C-alpha positions in Angstrom: -0.9 -58.5 62.7 0.6 -60.5 60.0 -3.0 -60.8 58.0 -2.9 -57.1 58.0 0.3 -55.9 56.5 -0.8 -56.8 52.9 -3.6 -54.5 53.4 -1.5 -51.9 54.5 0.8 -52.1 51.7 -2.0 -52.1 49.0 -3.2 -48.7 51.3 0.3 -47.1 50.9 0.4 -47.6 47.3 -2.8 -45.9 46.2 -1.6 -42.6 47.3 1.4 -43.1 45.3 -0.8 -44.5 42.1 -3.1 -41.2 42.5 -0.2 -38.9 42.3 1.5 -40.5 39.4 -1.8 -40.6 37.9 -2.6 -36.5 38.4 1.2 -36.2 37.3 1.0 -37.9 33.9 -2.3 -36.2 33.2 -0.6 -32.7 34.1 2.0 -33.7 31.6 -0.5 -34.4 29.2 -2.1 -31.4 29.5 0.8 -29.4 28.8 1.8 -31.2 25.8 -1.5 -30.4 24.7 -1.1 -26.8 25.3 2.4 -26.8 23.6 1.1 -28.8 20.5 -2.0 -25.9 20.5 0.5 -23.0 20.6 2.4 -24.8 18.1 -0.2 -25.3 15.5 -1.5 -21.8 16.1 1.8 -20.5 15.0 1.9 -23.1 11.9 -1.5 -21.9 10.7 -0.3 -18.2 11.0 2.7 -19.2 8.9 0.9 -21.5 6.2 -2.2 -19.9 6.2 -3.9 -20.7 2.8 -3.6 -17.9 0.0 -6.6 -16.3 -1.4 -7.5 -17.0 -4.8 -8.0 -13.7 -6.8 -9.5 -13.5 -10.0 -8.5 -10.6 -12.4 -10.8 -8.7 -14.3 -9.0 -10.2 -17.4 -9.7 -13.7 -16.5 -6.5 -14.8 -15.0 -6.2 -16.2 -11.6 -3.5 -15.4 -8.9 -3.2 -16.3 -5.0 -2.3 -13.9 -2.8 -1.9 -13.5 1.1 -4.3 -12.1 3.1 -3.7 -9.0 4.7 -5.6 -6.7 7.1 -7.5 -4.0 5.1 -5.2 -0.9 6.4 -1.9 -3.0 5.7 0.2 -2.6 2.4 3.5 -4.2 1.3 5.9 -1.2 0.9 6.5 -2.1 -2.9 2.5 -1.6 -3.5 3.2 1.7 -1.7 5.9 2.9 -3.8 4.7 1.5 -7.1 1.2 3.4 -6.5 2.8 6.8 -5.9 5.4 6.1 -8.6 2.6 5.5 -11.2 0.1 8.1 -10.3 2.5 10.6 -10.2 3.5 9.5 -13.9 0.1 9.4 -14.9 -0.6 12.9 -13.8 2.3 14.7 -15.0 2.8 13.0 -18.1 0.9 14.2 -21.3 0.6 15.0 -25.1 -1.4 15.9 -27.9 -3.0 12.9 -27.7 -3.0 12.7 -24.2 -4.5 16.1 -23.3 -3.7 17.1 -19.5 -7.6 17.8 -19.3 -8.3 14.4 -19.9 -5.8 12.9 -17.9 -6.6 15.1 -15.0 -10.2 13.8 -14.9 -9.4 10.4 -14.9 -6.4 10.5 -12.4 -7.5 13.0 -10.0 -9.9 10.5 -8.1 -6.6 9.1 -6.9 -6.4 12.3 -4.4 -8.3 12.8 -1.5 -11.0 15.5 -2.5 -9.7 18.5 -0.5 -6.1 17.9 -2.2 -7.4 17.9 -5.7 -7.7 21.7 -6.1 -4.7 22.6 -4.5 -2.2 20.2 -6.5 -4.0 21.0 -9.8 -2.9 24.6 -9.0 0.5 23.5 -8.4 0.7 22.0 -11.6 -0.7 24.8 -13.5 2.1 27.1 -11.9 4.6 24.2 -12.4 3.9 24.2 -16.2 3.4 28.3 -16.5 5.1 29.9 -19.1 7.2 32.0 -16.7 9.0 28.6 -16.0 10.4 28.4 -19.4 9.5 30.9 -21.8 7.1 29.4 -24.7 6.4 26.5 -22.7 2.7 25.7 -23.0 0.0 23.0 -22.8 0.4 21.6 -26.4 4.1 20.3 -25.7 5.0 16.9 -24.6 5.4 16.4 -20.9 7.1 13.4 -19.3 7.8 12.9 -15.6 11.0 10.9 -15.2 11.5 9.3 -11.8 14.9 9.1 -10.1 14.3 7.7 -6.8 11.2 7.0 -4.5 12.1 6.4 -0.8 10.9 3.3 1.1 7.5 4.0 2.8 7.4 5.2 6.5 5.0 4.5 8.6 3.1 7.4 9.7 0.3 5.9 11.5 -1.8 2.8 11.0 -3.1 2.5 7.3 -1.0 5.7 6.3 2.6 6.2 4.8 5.1 8.9 3.8 7.5 8.5 0.7 10.1 11.1 -0.7 9.9 11.2 -4.6 12.8 12.6 -6.7 11.9 13.2 -10.3 12.2 15.9 -13.4 9.2 16.8 -15.8 11.0 16.7 -19.0 8.7 19.4 -21.9 9.7 18.7 -25.5 8.1 20.7 -28.4 8.9 20.7 -32.2 11.7 23.2 -31.9 13.3 21.7 -28.8 14.2 18.0 -29.1 16.5 18.2 -26.1 13.6 18.9 -24.0 13.5 21.2 -20.7 13.4 19.9 -17.3 11.4 21.1 -14.2 12.3 19.1 -10.7 9.8 17.6 -9.0 11.0 16.6 -5.7 8.1 15.9 -2.9 6.6 14.2 -0.1 3.8 12.2 -0.8 1.2 11.2 1.8 -0.7 8.2 1.0 -3.3 6.2 2.7 -5.4 3.1 2.8 -9.0 3.1 2.1 -11.8 0.6 2.3 -13.4 0.8 -1.4 -11.8 1.7 -4.8 -12.8 5.5 -5.7 -12.3 5.2 -9.2 -15.3 4.5 -11.9 -15.0 3.9 -15.4 -16.7 5.6 -18.1 -18.9 3.8 -20.8 -16.1 3.9 -23.4 -12.8 4.4 -21.4 -9.7 5.7 -22.9 -6.1 4.0 -21.8 -5.6 6.8 -19.3 -9.1 5.6 -17.7 -8.0 2.2 -17.6 -4.4 3.1 -16.0 -6.3 5.1 -13.1 -8.7 2.3 -12.9 -5.7 -0.2 -12.3 -4.3 2.1 -9.9 -7.4 2.7 -7.9 -7.7 -1.3 -7.1 -4.9 -1.0 -4.8 -7.4 0.7 -2.5 -4.7 3.6 -1.7 -5.4 7.2 -2.2 -3.0 10.5 -2.1 -3.6 12.2 1.1 -1.0 14.9 1.1 1.8 16.4 -1.2 4.4 18.8 0.2 7.7 20.2 -1.0 10.4 18.2 0.2 11.5 20.4 3.0 8.2 20.9 4.7 8.5 19.4 8.6 4.6 19.0 8.7 3.7 17.0 5.8 2.1 13.9 7.6 0.3 16.3 10.0 -2.0 18.3 7.7 -4.1 17.6 4.6 -4.5 21.1 3.7 
């Protein structure tokens, strides 16, 4: 009986050893899973930035973004610069040429509607002898932060005045331009350059590189601006 006791002790240790080994393996597995989740978070946080080569030969780095996502400042800048380009003209920058270059930044079925609004906005009935030969400058007071309408689509409010100058009126006349602007992301730039581009062509082309387009323009009081494209 005494000879069997050491064997019984060895036998009783085996289950404990197996349980301990299993527990150690389970702990190792949990640690690996924890480290894996931490690495995924770090990978998302420190994703290498993409190298972007500009047309002028310079290179910049940029954070990768989904195709339908834009930084709020990108949307605000696009709206402000697009409206400024469309509503600023002079004898050296005739409105017909400006419109031809910049209208591609609007969705197709909005172009005729907005052109009609521009013509009405600057008609002689607004301010007596106002005509297309006068200098027009859009002065922006405020552009709101973009409000997400749905994925890849935002709405901003712009408060501005179009100042009109001519040779006999150096003080200028002012027409309020307070609108809601709906902008959406697009897959490809819609602007193409002519063989001999003018400065306004280059300005429109640069704006088009943000891959945004104006989807709708409404009065500031319109409660359904984001729901229609007209």
